[in-house]
C-alpha positions, 0 to 999 in steps of 0.5 A: 500499500503507498504512504498517503500523501503528504497533502492528507497526513497534514490535514488528519493532524487533530490539535490538542485539546485544552480544556472547555468552559461548559455554560450553565444550562436551566432545565427551561432555558431558551436556546436563542439567546446563548450565543457565545458571539465573541471571545477575548483575551487582555493583551497582558495575558491576564483576562480572558472574557466571553459572552456567556449568553442571557446578558452575562460576560464572565471575566476569568483570570487566564493563567488560573483558567489553565492551572484549573485544567491541568488539575481538574482535567479539560471539562469545566462547568463555568458555575461549579462550586468546585472550580470556582477562581477567587472572586473579586471583594472590596478590598482596595489593596486587592484591586490589581490582582486577577480575580473573577468576575461574572457582570450582567449587562443588560442586554445580549451581548454581541460583541467584547474588547480589552483596552489597556491605557498607556499614559503618553498618549494623552486625549486627541481632543485638547481643549478639555480641563475637566476628565470624569475618568484618568486612567493610569498605566495600569488602567485595563477596560472591557468594552461590551457591545449591546443588542439595544446599541448601547456600548458599556465600559467596564472596569475590569480589576473591580466589574464596575461600571465606568461608562455607556456610551448611546450613538449607535440605533442597532446592534453592537455587531464588534468592537476594537481598541487601538493597540497604541494605549491610547484608548481609542474605540472603533463599533462596528454595527448594523446601523451601517455605520463605524464610530471611533470614540475616544474613552481619554475623554470620557468616552467622546465620539469623536468621528463616524466614519461611513461606506458601509451599503449594509450591516457592519460586521467586523472590525481590526486596527492595525498593529500601528493602529494607523489603518483600521479594516471594517468588513459588513454584508454585501462583499464589503471590505474597507480600509481606512486612513485612522488619521485623517478618518478617511477610506482609503480603498475597497478590497474587492474579491468576495462573492459573499457576506465578509464576517472577519478581518484580522491583521497579521501581527507585523501589519503587512498582511489581513486576513479576511472570511466570508461564507463564500466558503473562503478566507482571503489573505490580502496585501492591505498596502495595495490591495492585491489578494495573495494567498486563498484558504478554501473551506470547500473542494472543489471551490464554489462558483461565484453563484454557489459561494453568494448563496446559502452552504454548508461551509460559511466561514464564521472568523478568522484570527492570525497568531502572534508568530505570523505564520498561522492563522485558525479559521472557523467554519459551518462543517463543524471544523477548525483549521490552522492554517500556515500562510504559505500552504493552502492546506490546514496543518491541524484541524480540531471538531467544533459543532455550531462555532461562531467565534475565534481569538489566539491568547496573547502568546499564541499558544492558544486557541479559543472558540465559542459556540451558540450554546455560551460554551468556549472550548479550547486548544493548543496551537500549532508550535513551528520552529519559523524559517529566516525569510519569515524573521526576516519577513517580520522583523522588516515589514513592522516598520516598512510598508509595501512600497517602501520595501520595493523601493529598498536600493538591494538586488532584486533576489533580496526583495523576493525573499523580502516578500510575501507575495507567494 
């Protein structure tokens, strides 16, 4: 018998399960409203948060959560008293010690985002002499986007509500903080707009970004906070200049609603996921498609990709090594891809998945499901090539056009290029 081809052997590799956080369910609990639409890790890796459904968000110290998986096995029912993590008390001296919180947001939660403050980044509103909040260097915030269009800002350490942002008229589908510590927050909504908020100016709404003709599903900042990607219904992928708040370009290529996006750690690549069964890897600086990851073989025609099928891709996330991405589709599968291979390097089974995110160190992938639970897997660990390390280093400081203009031999330019 011939051995399986390398392509098939790669596909058969299963990711190792790390643990599960199963949402509690009452005997007469409604199935509608329990969805876990979003999961998030704090920038410093201290907390993990997810929407359990029915207005509830749970915050757990991530290191203690991992320790519980090691001590008690993979399964962890989140209301189990034997596995409960220490809860926050009223002792002010314990403020920065990670504690578990259960937050009632008052409405169905569709989006979450952590934001951390850097004191050097001042509010862009220079004429304000007095602020209700003065965020210190150790500040960690959680933003929650709700079904009624409101955004609530919480202090992660105390679980207290700080701000209530009211301006969207429909569901707030996604939230993202600028990675530079400025506490600039962008929200994406079904009201077809993106709104920019300055939390260091007491949550003042700075700008409304218009251009989408239908629902906006997701948004993501580039690592240097200079660019924003937003995706939505009707095949929409937009790139925005976040210094001038103007549209840079619209990316054309998908055949159905685009529901998720994420930048690579060096900002040189952009991943988008669509109901057309595909994940595209783009060069956001010139709008070219560099890679296509298909979830249906053979690839569907545009007519079929634009309709109903059982391979809708729900979520995509870039690993912090810049080498791997994860995608989650309706075919009950989580896939891990390398950016230089057109087939998955690892897979994991998951039914009714809705969202996924890598941990801060990139070692774990978390995925949320329709019933409010979360599942965790170990991510592929591979030694990056010298080429990848060189590309990552130079692309952190240079966009595509500047790399092309470097006075170096053409072979070296090819070596530093992500074009495949």
